[in-house]
DSSP file (Angstrom, degrees, kcal/mol; ACC not computed):
  #  RESIDUE AA STRUCTURE BP1 BP2  ACC     N-H-->O    O-->H-N    N-H-->O    O-->H-N    TCO  KAPPA ALPHA  PHI   PSI    X-CA   Y-CA   Z-CA
    1    1 A M              0   0    0      0, 0.0     2,-0.3     0, 0.0     0, 0.0   0.000 360.0 360.0 360.0 138.9    0.0    0.0    0.0
    2    2 A T        -     0   0    0      1,-0.1     2,-0.2     0, 0.0     0, 0.0  -0.612 360.0-115.6 -81.2 135.2    1.3    3.5   -0.9
    3    3 A Y        -     0   0    0     -2,-0.3     2,-0.5     1,-0.0    -1,-0.1  -0.475  28.0-157.5 -67.7 138.0    1.7    5.9    2.0
    4    4 A Q        -     0   0    0     -2,-0.2     2,-0.1     0, 0.0    -1,-0.0  -0.983  19.1-119.8-120.6 128.0   -0.6    8.9    1.9
    5    5 A V        -     0   0    0     -2,-0.5     2,-0.2     1,-0.1     5,-0.0  -0.367  29.1-139.0 -66.4 142.0    0.4   12.1    3.8
    6    6 A T    >   -     0   0    0      1,-0.1     3,-1.9    -2,-0.1     4,-0.1  -0.629  21.8-107.6-102.7 162.2   -2.1   13.1    6.4
    7    7 A A  G >  S+     0   0    0      1,-0.3     3,-1.5    -2,-0.2    -1,-0.1   0.794 115.2  62.7 -59.4 -32.6   -3.4   16.6    7.2
    8    8 A D  G 3  S+     0   0    0      1,-0.3    -1,-0.3     3,-0.0    -3,-0.0   0.627 105.0  48.5 -71.2 -10.8   -1.4   16.8   10.5
    9    9 A R  G <  S+     0   0    0     -3,-1.9     2,-0.4     1,-0.0    -1,-0.3   0.248 102.3  76.5-106.4   9.4    1.8   16.5    8.5
   10   10 A F    <   +     0   0    0     -3,-1.5    -1,-0.0    -4,-0.1     0, 0.0  -0.983  53.6 139.7-127.2 125.4    0.8   19.2    6.0
   11   11 A S        -     0   0    0     -2,-0.4     2,-0.1    -3,-0.0     5,-0.1  -0.986  57.6 -81.2-158.8 156.9    0.9   23.0    6.6
   12   12 A P    >   -     0   0    0      0, 0.0     3,-1.6     0, 0.0     4,-0.5  -0.422  40.3-132.8 -60.6 133.5    1.8   26.2    4.9
   13   13 A A  G >> S+     0   0    0      1,-0.3     4,-1.7     2,-0.2     3,-1.5   0.837 100.7  65.9 -60.4 -35.4    5.6   26.7    5.2
   14   14 A E  G 34 S+     0   0    0      1,-0.3    -1,-0.3     2,-0.2     5,-0.1   0.676  98.5  55.4 -65.1 -14.4    5.3   30.3    6.4
   15   15 A Y  G <4 S+     0   0    0     -3,-1.6    -1,-0.3     1,-0.1    -2,-0.2   0.661 116.7  33.0 -87.8 -16.8    3.7   29.1    9.6
   16   16 A V  T <4 S+     0   0    0     -3,-1.5     2,-0.3    -4,-0.5    -2,-0.2   0.516 122.0  27.6-119.4  -7.5    6.5   26.7   10.6
   17   17 A R     <  -     0   0    0     -4,-1.7     2,-0.3    33,-0.0    -1,-0.2  -0.987  62.4-137.9-150.8 159.6    9.7   28.4    9.3
   18   18 A Q        -     0   0    0     -2,-0.3    33,-2.6    29,-0.2     2,-0.4  -0.821  11.0-141.4-114.5 156.9   11.1   31.7    8.5
   19   19 A Q  E     -a   51   0A   0     -2,-0.3     2,-0.3    31,-0.2    33,-0.2  -0.978  23.4-175.9-118.1 133.8   13.3   32.9    5.6
   20   20 A Y  E     -a   52   0A   0     31,-2.5    33,-2.9    -2,-0.4     2,-0.4  -0.867  17.3-145.8-126.7 159.1   16.1   35.4    6.2
   21   21 A R  E     -a   53   0A   0     -2,-0.3     2,-0.4    31,-0.2    33,-0.2  -0.990  14.2-173.1-124.0 134.8   18.6   37.3    4.1
   22   22 A V  E     -a   54   0A   0     31,-2.7    33,-2.8    -2,-0.4     2,-0.6  -0.996   9.6-160.3-128.4 132.1   22.1   38.0    5.3
   23   23 A V  E     -a   55   0A   0     -2,-0.4    33,-0.2    31,-0.2    31,-0.1  -0.961  17.1-164.1-111.1 119.1   24.6   40.2    3.5
   24   24 A V  E     -a   56   0A   0     31,-2.9    33,-2.6    -2,-0.6    34,-0.2  -0.742  25.8 -98.1-104.7 150.8   28.2   39.6    4.6
   25   25 A P    >   -     0   0    0      0, 0.0     3,-1.9     0, 0.0    -1,-0.1  -0.210  40.4-105.3 -59.8 157.3   31.3   41.7    4.1
   26   26 A V  T 3  S+     0   0    0      1,-0.3    -2,-0.0    30,-0.1    30,-0.0   0.825 117.7  60.0 -55.2 -36.3   33.6   40.8    1.2
   27   27 A E  T 3  S+     0   0    0      2,-0.1     2,-0.4    29,-0.0    -1,-0.3   0.617  83.8  95.7 -73.7 -10.6   36.2   39.3    3.5
   28   28 A V    <   -     0   0    0     -3,-1.9     2,-0.2     3,-0.0    -4,-0.1  -0.673  67.6-146.9 -82.1 130.3   33.8   36.7    4.9
   29   29 A T     >  -     0   0    0     -2,-0.4     4,-1.0     1,-0.1     3,-0.3  -0.551  22.3-116.4 -93.5 160.7   34.0   33.3    3.2
   30   30 A F  H >> S+     0   0    0      1,-0.2     3,-0.8     2,-0.2     4,-0.6   0.905 115.6  59.2 -58.1 -42.1   31.2   30.9    2.5
   31   31 A E  H >4 S+     0   0    0      1,-0.3     3,-1.0     2,-0.2     4,-0.3   0.841  99.0  58.0 -59.3 -34.5   33.0   28.4    4.8
   32   32 A Q  H >4 S+     0   0    0     -3,-0.3     3,-1.4     1,-0.2     6,-0.3   0.841  97.4  61.2 -64.5 -32.4   32.8   30.8    7.7
   33   33 A T  H << S+     0   0    0     -4,-1.0    -1,-0.2    -3,-0.8    -2,-0.2   0.682  97.0  60.5 -69.8 -15.2   29.0   31.0    7.4
   34   34 A L  T << S+     0   0    0     -3,-1.0    43,-0.4    -4,-0.6    -1,-0.3   0.573  82.0  99.8 -85.7  -9.8   28.9   27.2    8.2
   35   35 A E  S X> S-     0   0    0     -3,-1.4     3,-1.4    -4,-0.3     4,-0.5  -0.635  74.4-136.7 -78.6 129.1   30.6   27.7   11.6
   36   36 A P  G >4 S+     0   0    0      0, 0.0     3,-1.1     0, 0.0    39,-1.1   0.853 102.5  56.7 -54.0 -38.4   28.1   27.7   14.4
   37   37 A A  G >4 S+     0   0    0      1,-0.2     3,-1.8    37,-0.2     4,-0.2   0.721  88.7  76.0 -69.3 -20.6   29.7   30.6   16.2
   38   38 A F  G <4 S+     0   0    0     -3,-1.4     3,-0.4    -6,-0.3    -1,-0.2   0.841  97.3  47.8 -55.5 -33.8   29.3   32.8   13.1
   39   39 A W  G XX S+     0   0    0     -3,-1.1     4,-1.6    -4,-0.5     3,-1.5   0.291  76.6 115.9 -92.4   7.8   25.6   33.1   14.0
   40   40 A A  T <4 S+     0   0    0     -3,-1.8     4,-0.4     1,-0.3     3,-0.2   0.823  72.6  51.6 -51.2 -42.5   26.2   34.0   17.7
   41   41 A H  T 34 S+     0   0    0     -3,-0.4    -1,-0.3    -4,-0.2    -2,-0.1   0.719 126.2  22.8 -73.5 -19.9   24.7   37.5   17.5
   42   42 A I  T X4 S+     0   0    0     -3,-1.5     3,-2.1     2,-0.1     4,-0.5   0.337  88.1 107.6-125.7   5.9   21.4   36.5   15.9
   43   43 A A  G >< S+     0   0    0     -4,-1.6     3,-1.5     1,-0.3    30,-0.2   0.821  71.4  66.4 -57.0 -33.9   21.2   32.8   16.8
   44   44 A H  G 3  S+     0   0    0     28,-0.5    -1,-0.3    -4,-0.4    28,-0.1   0.698  98.9  54.0 -63.2 -17.8   18.4   33.5   19.3
   45   45 A K  G <  S+     0   0    0     -3,-2.1     2,-0.3    27,-0.1    -1,-0.3   0.600  94.9  88.0 -89.2 -12.7   16.1   34.4   16.3
   46   46 A L    <   -     0   0    0     -3,-1.5    24,-0.1    -4,-0.5     3,-0.0  -0.630  52.6-173.9 -94.9 146.1   16.7   31.2   14.4
   47   47 A Q    >   -     0   0    0     -2,-0.3     3,-2.1   -29,-0.1    20,-0.2  -0.922  42.2 -78.8-128.2 155.2   14.8   28.0   14.7
   48   48 A P  T 3  S+     0   0    0      0, 0.0    20,-0.2     0, 0.0     3,-0.1  -0.295 117.5  23.4 -54.8 139.4   15.4   24.6   13.1
   49   49 A F  T 3  S+     0   0    0     18,-3.6    19,-0.1     1,-0.3     2,-0.1   0.367  86.5 135.6  80.3   0.6   14.2   24.5    9.5
   50   50 A D    <   -     0   0    0     -3,-2.1    17,-2.8    17,-0.2     2,-0.4  -0.447  49.6-135.4 -65.8 153.2   14.5   28.2    9.0
   51   51 A E  E     -aB  19  66A   0    -33,-2.6   -31,-2.5    15,-0.2     2,-0.5  -0.940  16.9-165.8-117.0 138.2   16.2   29.1    5.7
   52   52 A V  E     -aB  20  65A   0     13,-2.4    13,-3.0    -2,-0.4     2,-0.6  -0.983   7.6-157.2-125.9 123.7   18.9   31.7    5.3
   53   53 A T  E     -aB  21  64A   0    -33,-2.9   -31,-2.7    -2,-0.5     2,-0.5  -0.899  16.5-162.9 -98.6 124.4   20.0   33.2    2.0
   54   54 A V  E     -aB  22  63A   0      9,-3.1     9,-2.5    -2,-0.6     2,-0.4  -0.915   6.8-172.3-113.3 131.1   23.5   34.6    2.4
   55   55 A Y  E     -aB  23  62A   0    -33,-2.8   -31,-2.9    -2,-0.5     2,-0.3  -0.956  25.3-125.8-119.3 139.4   25.1   37.1   -0.1
   56   56 A S  E >   -a   24   0A   0      5,-2.2     3,-2.6    -2,-0.4     5,-0.1  -0.668  32.5-118.9 -74.1 140.3   28.6   38.3   -0.3
   57   57 A E  T 3  S+     0   0    0    -33,-2.6    50,-1.6    -2,-0.3    51,-0.2   0.788 114.7  46.6 -54.3 -31.7   28.4   42.1   -0.3
   58   58 A N  T 3  S-     0   0    0    -34,-0.2    -1,-0.3    48,-0.2    48,-0.0   0.310 114.7-115.4 -95.2  10.0   30.1   42.3   -3.7
   59   59 A L  S <  S+     0   0    0     -3,-2.6    -2,-0.1     2,-0.2     3,-0.1   0.781  74.3 133.9  63.2  31.0   27.9   39.5   -5.2
   60   60 A S  S    S+     0   0    0      1,-0.2    25,-2.9    26,-0.1     2,-0.3   0.712  75.5   6.5 -81.6 -19.7   30.8   37.1   -5.7
   61   61 A W  E     - C   0  84A   0     23,-0.3    -5,-2.2    -5,-0.1     2,-0.3  -0.989  58.2-162.9-156.5 161.3   28.7   34.3   -4.2
   62   62 A R  E     -BC  55  83A   0     21,-2.2    21,-2.9    -2,-0.3     2,-0.3  -0.992  12.6-176.6-144.0 140.0   25.3   33.4   -2.9
   63   63 A A  E     -BC  54  82A   0     -9,-2.5    -9,-3.1    -2,-0.3     2,-0.5  -0.990  19.0-146.9-140.6 149.1   24.3   30.5   -0.6
   64   64 A E  E     -BC  53  81A   0     17,-2.1    16,-3.4    -2,-0.3    17,-1.6  -0.977  24.6-170.2-114.1 128.0   21.1   29.1    0.8
   65   65 A L  E     -BC  52  79A   0    -13,-3.0   -13,-2.4    -2,-0.5     2,-0.5  -0.874  15.7-145.4-120.2 149.5   21.4   27.5    4.2
   66   66 A L  E     -BC  51  78A   0     12,-2.6    12,-2.0    -2,-0.3     2,-0.5  -0.962  20.5-130.0-113.3 129.1   19.1   25.4    6.3
   67   67 A V  E     + C   0  77A   0    -17,-2.8   -18,-3.6    -2,-0.5    10,-0.2  -0.666  28.5 173.5 -78.8 123.9   19.1   25.8   10.1
   68   68 A L  E     -     0   0A   0      8,-3.3     2,-0.3    -2,-0.5     9,-0.2   0.768  67.5  -1.3 -97.3 -33.6   19.4   22.4   11.8
   69   69 A Q  E     - C   0  76A   0      7,-1.6     7,-3.0   -22,-0.1    -1,-0.4  -0.987  63.2-172.8-156.4 145.8   19.8   23.4   15.3
   70   70 A S  E     + C   0  75A   0     -2,-0.3     5,-0.2     5,-0.3     2,-0.2  -0.997   5.7 171.5-146.4 151.9   20.1   26.7   17.2
   71   71 A G        -     0   0    0      3,-2.9     3,-0.4    -2,-0.3   -25,-0.2  -0.697  55.4 -71.3-139.5-168.0   20.8   27.9   20.7
   72   72 A R  S    S+     0   0    0     -2,-0.2   -28,-0.5     1,-0.2   -29,-0.1   0.857 129.0  14.2 -62.4 -36.7   21.4   31.2   22.5
   73   73 A L  S    S+     0   0    0    -30,-0.2     2,-0.3   -31,-0.1   -33,-0.2   0.124 123.6  46.5-129.1  21.1   24.9   31.8   20.9
   74   74 A F        -     0   0    0     -3,-0.4    -3,-2.9   -35,-0.2     2,-0.3  -0.991  49.0-163.5-155.5 160.7   25.1   29.3   18.0
   75   75 A A  E     -C   70   0A   0    -39,-1.1     2,-0.6    -2,-0.3    -5,-0.3  -0.940  15.0-146.5-147.1 128.5   23.3   27.9   15.0
   76   76 A K  E     +C   69   0A   0     -7,-3.0    -8,-3.3    -2,-0.3    -7,-1.6  -0.852  29.1 176.8 -95.3 123.4   24.2   24.8   13.2
   77   77 A V  E     -C   67   0A   0     -2,-0.6     2,-0.3   -43,-0.4   -10,-0.2  -0.836  18.4-152.8-124.9 160.5   23.4   25.2    9.5
   78   78 A T  E     -C   66   0A   0    -12,-2.0   -12,-2.6    -2,-0.3     2,-0.3  -0.966  29.2-102.5-131.9 152.6   23.9   23.1    6.4
   79   79 A K  E     +C   65   0A   0     -2,-0.3   -14,-0.2   -14,-0.2     3,-0.1  -0.553  33.3 171.0 -76.3 129.1   24.3   24.1    2.7
   80   80 A L  E    S-     0   0A   0    -16,-3.4     2,-0.3     1,-0.5   -15,-0.2   0.781  74.9  -6.8 -95.6 -49.6   21.3   23.8    0.5
   81   81 A T  E     -C   64   0A   0    -17,-1.6   -17,-2.1     2,-0.0    -1,-0.5  -0.982  56.7-168.7-143.5 155.7   22.9   25.6   -2.5
   82   82 A Y  E     -C   63   0A   0     -2,-0.3     2,-0.4   -19,-0.2   -19,-0.2  -0.972   9.4-177.8-144.3 130.7   26.0   27.5   -3.2
   83   83 A L  E     -C   62   0A   0    -21,-2.9   -21,-2.2    -2,-0.3     2,-0.4  -0.984  17.3-148.0-135.1 122.8   26.6   29.6   -6.3
   84   84 A E  E     -C   61   0A   0     -2,-0.4     2,-0.3   -23,-0.2   -23,-0.3  -0.741  25.6-168.5 -84.6 137.3   29.7   31.5   -7.3
   85   85 A M        -     0   0    0    -25,-2.9     3,-0.1    -2,-0.4    -2,-0.0  -0.812  28.9-107.1-124.8 164.1   28.9   34.6   -9.3
   86   86 A D    >   -     0   0    0     -2,-0.3     3,-1.4     1,-0.2     4,-0.5  -0.810  24.7-165.4 -91.8 105.2   30.8   37.2  -11.3
   87   87 A P  T 3  S+     0   0    0      0, 0.0     4,-0.5     0, 0.0     3,-0.2   0.687  86.8  58.7 -66.3 -14.8   30.9   40.3   -9.2
   88   88 A N  T 3> S+     0   0    0      1,-0.2     4,-1.3     2,-0.2   -29,-0.0   0.641  82.8  82.7 -86.6 -15.0   32.0   42.3  -12.3
   89   89 A A  T <4 S+     0   0    0     -3,-1.4     3,-0.4     1,-0.2    -1,-0.2   0.906  97.7  39.3 -57.7 -43.9   29.0   41.4  -14.4
   90   90 A I  T >4 S+     0   0    0     -4,-0.5     3,-1.5     1,-0.2    -1,-0.2   0.804 108.9  62.3 -77.4 -28.2   26.9   44.1  -12.9
   91   91 A K  G >4 S+     0   0    0     -4,-0.5     3,-1.7     1,-0.3    -1,-0.2   0.739  87.4  72.9 -69.1 -21.1   29.8   46.6  -12.8
   92   92 A E  G 3< S+     0   0    0     -4,-1.3    -1,-0.3    -3,-0.4    -2,-0.2   0.643  86.9  66.2 -66.1 -12.5   29.9   46.4  -16.6
   93   93 A Q  G <  S+     0   0    0     -3,-1.5    -1,-0.3    -4,-0.1    -2,-0.2   0.267  73.0 134.2 -92.4  11.3   26.7   48.5  -16.6
   94   94 A T    <   -     0   0    0     -3,-1.7     2,-0.4    10,-0.1     9,-0.2  -0.343  41.5-155.2 -62.5 139.2   28.5   51.5  -15.1
   95   95 A I  E     -D  102   0B   0      7,-2.6     7,-3.2     2,-0.0     2,-0.5  -0.972   3.7-157.4-120.2 132.8   27.7   54.8  -16.8
   96   96 A V  E     +D  101   0B   0     -2,-0.4     2,-0.5     5,-0.2     5,-0.2  -0.946  10.9 179.6-110.3 125.4   30.0   57.8  -16.8
   97   97 A M  E >   -D  100   0B   0      3,-2.8     3,-1.9    -2,-0.5     2,-0.3  -0.877  63.8 -59.6-126.4  97.4   28.4   61.2  -17.4
   98   98 A G  T 3  S-     0   0    0     -2,-0.5    -1,-0.0     1,-0.3     0, 0.0  -0.514 120.2 -17.3  65.6-125.6   31.0   63.9  -17.3
   99   99 A D  T 3  S+     0   0    0     -2,-0.3    17,-1.0    -3,-0.1     2,-0.3   0.229 124.2  90.8 -96.0  15.3   32.6   63.8  -13.8
  100  100 A H  E <   -DE  97 115B   0     -3,-1.9    -3,-2.8    15,-0.2     2,-0.4  -0.826  58.2-160.1-109.4 150.2   29.7   61.7  -12.4
  101  101 A T  E     -DE  96 114B   0     13,-2.7    13,-2.9    -2,-0.3     2,-0.6  -0.995   9.5-157.8-131.1 133.6   29.4   58.0  -12.4
  102  102 A V  E     +DE  95 113B   0     -7,-3.2    -7,-2.6    -2,-0.4     2,-0.3  -0.960  37.9 149.8-106.3 120.3   26.4   55.8  -12.0
  103  103 A E  E     - E   0 112B   0      9,-2.3     9,-3.0    -2,-0.6     2,-0.4  -0.954  52.1 -96.0-148.6 162.5   27.5   52.4  -10.7
  104  104 A W  E     - E   0 111B   0     -2,-0.3     7,-0.2     7,-0.2     3,-0.1  -0.707  37.1-178.6 -78.5 131.2   26.5   49.4   -8.6
  105  105 A G        -     0   0    0      5,-2.8     2,-0.3    -2,-0.4    -1,-0.2   0.834  48.2 -52.9 -91.9 -86.9   27.9   49.7   -5.1
  106  106 A T     >  -     0   0    0      4,-0.4     4,-2.8   -47,-0.0    -1,-0.4  -0.846  56.2 -86.5-144.3 178.7   27.0   46.7   -3.0
  107  107 A V  T  4 S+     0   0    0    -50,-1.6     4,-0.1    -2,-0.3   -49,-0.1   0.856 130.0  46.0 -59.3 -33.9   24.0   44.7   -2.0
  108  108 A Q  T  4 S+     0   0    0    -51,-0.2    -1,-0.2     1,-0.1   -51,-0.0   0.908 122.2  32.1 -76.4 -43.3   23.5   47.2    0.8
  109  109 A T  T  4 S-     0   0    0      1,-0.2    14,-3.0    13,-0.1    15,-0.4   0.667  87.5-174.6 -91.5 -16.9   24.0   50.4   -1.2
  110  110 A K     <  +     0   0    0     -4,-2.8    -5,-2.8    13,-0.2    -4,-0.4  -0.226  55.9   1.1  57.3-143.8   22.6   49.2   -4.5
  111  111 A W  E    S-EF 104 124B   0     13,-2.0    13,-2.3    -7,-0.2    12,-0.3  -0.513  78.6-179.7 -75.9 141.4   22.9   51.6   -7.4
  112  112 A R  E     -E  103   0B   0     -9,-3.0    -9,-2.3    10,-0.2     2,-0.5  -0.933  27.4-131.5-141.3 162.8   24.7   54.9   -6.6
  113  113 A V  E     -EF 102 121B   0      8,-3.0     7,-2.6    -2,-0.3     8,-1.4  -0.973  28.3-174.9-117.1 127.1   25.8   58.2   -8.1
  114  114 A R  E     -EF 101 119B   0    -13,-2.9   -13,-2.7    -2,-0.5     2,-0.5  -0.901  22.6-161.0-120.5 150.0   29.3   59.4   -7.5
  115  115 A R  E >  S-EF 100 118B   0      3,-2.7     3,-1.8    -2,-0.3     2,-0.3  -0.953  79.0 -45.9-122.8 108.8   31.2   62.6   -8.3
  116  116 A G  T 3  S-     0   0    0    -17,-1.0   -15,-0.1    -2,-0.5    -2,-0.0  -0.547 123.8 -25.5  64.7-127.9   34.9   61.6   -8.0
  117  117 A K  T 3  S+     0   0    0     -2,-0.3     2,-0.4    -3,-0.1    -1,-0.3   0.564 118.0 100.6 -90.9 -10.3   35.2   59.6   -4.8
  118  118 A D  E <   -F  115   0B   0     -3,-1.8    -3,-2.7     1,-0.0     2,-0.7  -0.625  67.3-140.9 -82.6 128.7   32.1   61.3   -3.2
  119  119 A V  E     -F  114   0B   0     -2,-0.4    -5,-0.3    -5,-0.2     3,-0.1  -0.800  16.3-174.6 -86.4 117.0   28.8   59.4   -3.2
  120  120 A L  E     -     0   0B   0     -7,-2.6     2,-0.3    -2,-0.7    -1,-0.2   0.875  68.7 -15.5 -79.0 -39.6   26.1   61.9   -3.9
  121  121 A R  E     +F  113   0B   0     -8,-1.4    -8,-3.0     3,-0.0    -1,-0.3  -0.963  65.5 178.0-163.1 146.9   23.3   59.4   -3.4
  122  122 A D  E     +     0   0B   0     -2,-0.3   -10,-0.2   -10,-0.2   -12,-0.2  -0.742  47.9  74.4-138.3-172.3   22.8   55.7   -3.2
  123  123 A K  E     +     0   0B   0    -14,-3.0     2,-0.4   -12,-0.3   -13,-0.2   0.770  54.0 157.5  70.2  31.1   20.2   53.0   -2.6
  124  124 A F  E     -F  111   0B   0    -13,-2.3   -13,-2.0   -15,-0.4    -1,-0.3  -0.719  39.4-143.8 -79.5 134.4   18.6   53.3   -6.0
  125  125 A A  S    S+     0   0    0     -2,-0.4     2,-0.3   -15,-0.2    -1,-0.1   0.835  79.9  24.0 -68.2 -32.8   16.7   50.1   -6.8
  126  126 A T  S  > S-     0   0    0      1,-0.1     4,-1.5   -15,-0.1     5,-0.1  -0.906  75.2-120.0-133.3 159.8   17.6   50.3  -10.5
  127  127 A R  H  > S+     0   0    0     -2,-0.3     4,-2.6     1,-0.2     5,-0.2   0.917 113.3  56.5 -64.1 -44.1   20.2   51.9  -12.8
  128  128 A P  H  > S+     0   0    0      0, 0.0     4,-2.6     0, 0.0    -1,-0.2   0.862 104.9  53.4 -57.7 -33.9   17.6   53.9  -14.7
  129  129 A E  H  > S+     0   0    0      2,-0.2     4,-2.2     1,-0.2    -2,-0.2   0.923 110.4  46.7 -64.5 -42.5   16.4   55.4  -11.4
  130  130 A A  H  X S+     0   0    0     -4,-1.5     4,-2.4     2,-0.2    -1,-0.2   0.910 112.9  49.0 -65.6 -42.3   20.0   56.5  -10.6
  131  131 A V  H  X S+     0   0    0     -4,-2.6     4,-2.7     2,-0.2     5,-0.2   0.923 110.9  50.1 -62.8 -44.7   20.5   58.0  -14.1
  132  132 A A  H  X S+     0   0    0     -4,-2.6     4,-2.2    -5,-0.2    -2,-0.2   0.906 111.0  49.3 -61.6 -41.6   17.1   59.9  -13.8
  133  133 A W  H  X S+     0   0    0     -4,-2.2     4,-2.8     2,-0.2    -1,-0.2   0.929 111.6  49.0 -62.5 -44.6   18.1   61.3  -10.5
  134  134 A L  H  X S+     0   0    0     -4,-2.4     4,-3.0     2,-0.2     5,-0.2   0.913 109.8  50.9 -63.1 -43.0   21.5   62.4  -11.8
  135  135 A E  H  X S+     0   0    0     -4,-2.7     4,-2.1     1,-0.2    -1,-0.2   0.917 113.4  45.4 -60.6 -42.9   20.0   64.0  -14.9
  136  136 A E  H  X S+     0   0    0     -4,-2.2     4,-2.5    -5,-0.2    -2,-0.2   0.901 112.7  51.4 -66.2 -40.9   17.6   65.9  -12.6
  137  137 A H  H  X S+     0   0    0     -4,-2.8     4,-2.4     2,-0.2    -2,-0.2   0.922 110.8  47.6 -61.2 -45.8   20.5   66.8  -10.2
  138  138 A L  H  X S+     0   0    0     -4,-3.0     4,-1.8     1,-0.2    -1,-0.2   0.892 111.9  50.3 -64.3 -39.3   22.6   68.1  -13.1
  139  139 A K  H  X S+     0   0    0     -4,-2.1     4,-1.6    -5,-0.2    -2,-0.2   0.913 113.0  46.5 -63.9 -43.0   19.7   70.2  -14.5
  140  140 A N  H  X S+     0   0    0     -4,-2.5     4,-1.2     1,-0.2    -2,-0.2   0.872 111.5  49.9 -69.1 -37.7   19.0   71.7  -11.0
  141  141 A T  H  < S+     0   0    0     -4,-2.4    -1,-0.2     1,-0.2    -2,-0.2   0.825 110.5  50.3 -73.4 -29.5   22.7   72.5  -10.3
  142  142 A K  H  < S+     0   0    0     -4,-1.8    -1,-0.2    -5,-0.2    -2,-0.2   0.854 110.2  51.0 -71.7 -34.6   23.0   74.3  -13.8
  143  143 A A  H  <        0   0    0     -4,-1.6    -2,-0.2     1,-0.2    -1,-0.2   0.758 360.0 360.0 -73.6 -23.9   19.9   76.3  -13.1
  144  144 A A     <        0   0    0     -4,-1.2    -1,-0.2    -5,-0.1    -2,-0.2   0.482 360.0 360.0 -79.3 360.0   21.2   77.4   -9.7
């Protein structure tokens, strides 16, 4: 006879687990995220079967982890997926307009507008939004 799952073993996933996103600095390796102590500062928020998607700040890699066990100062996780990415792929979309640059910053800062080394504004969701802001900024500064 074939086993049939019963209602008490079936539930919407959002009621029994959480999904989290973590952005780590460039110097943090994927292997470090597998260490239980890595999660010490937020371990109290994690429960078994929660899923955590981890991104390197420069988008050089992405991983999905499953929490197996957690305590007050640790979380034991296992790899579900790991993907190495080309962090330069998005940088190829950089636009230079005079002495201003529209470029991808990091996962945290997203698209940004720079003049020289100074960041004028960041956290644009898309490159066209950053370009539109820069065009408006240039128009306003010429009018002033």
